[in-house]
Each structure stands twice: as structure tokens, then as C-alpha cells.
C-alpha positions, -999 to 999 in steps of 0.1 A, spaced: 397 -501 905 389 -477 877 407 -474 844 413 -444 822 377 -443 810 364 -445 846 349 -480 839 352 -508 864 381 -531 855 392 -564 872 420 -564 896 451 -584 887 441 -612 911 405 -613 896 420 -615 861 443 -644 872 413 -662 888 393 -659 856 422 -671 834 428 -701 858 392 -711 853 398 -719 816 418 -747 800 456 -740 798 469 -730 763 435 -718 751 422 -686 735 399 -666 757 374 -638 747 370 -615 777 348 -585 783 368 -552 780 365 -546 817 381 -580 823 353 -591 847 339 -621 827 348 -647 801 326 -646 771 340 -675 751 369 -700 750 384 -719 721 414 -739 710 422 -712 683 418 -675 680 393 -679 652 372 -703 672 371 -681 703 362 -651 682 334 -670 664 321 -683 698 321 -647 712 302 -633 682 278 -663 683 271 -654 719 262 -619 708 292 -601 721 304 -570 704 328 -554 729 356 -579 739 392 -588 734 409 -621 729 440 -633 749 456 -666 754 458 -685 787 492 -697 797 504 -731 786 512 -739 822 507 -721 855 542 -717 870 563 -690 885 581 -672 857 607 -644 858 608 -619 830 
């Protein structure tokens, strides 16, 4: 799938698989194309620092769910 900038981005199922691979209720630094996890931490600041320490410059930080269950919004 290609995004607005014609860059490869992860499919929704790939994104879920990545987030399921990290501890629940943690902060996750992901590549902007959402295809890999750069760093994980218990707080936003720790995930950000770990990503910078890994040499990453182009990433975003999100939070993994506190529990994987069906939710209706």
C-alpha cells in the first residue's frame, strides 16, 4: 500500500502485528512507514531517548494498548 507521498506503508494487519509484539501499555517508536519498531519504553521520554540513542531521526511515537480486546468506538 502506498501513502500520500508514495512511500511504502504497513497495512493495518502488519501494524497490529508489530504492536502485538511489544509489551502492553508501553510507548513505541516506529518508523514513519510503520514497518518496524525502533524502540520501546515504559514512558514517552524513555522511548524517545532509546530511539535517538539508536540513531533514528525519522520516527513517531505511539502507545500500545493496555489490553488486547475487542472494543467498539
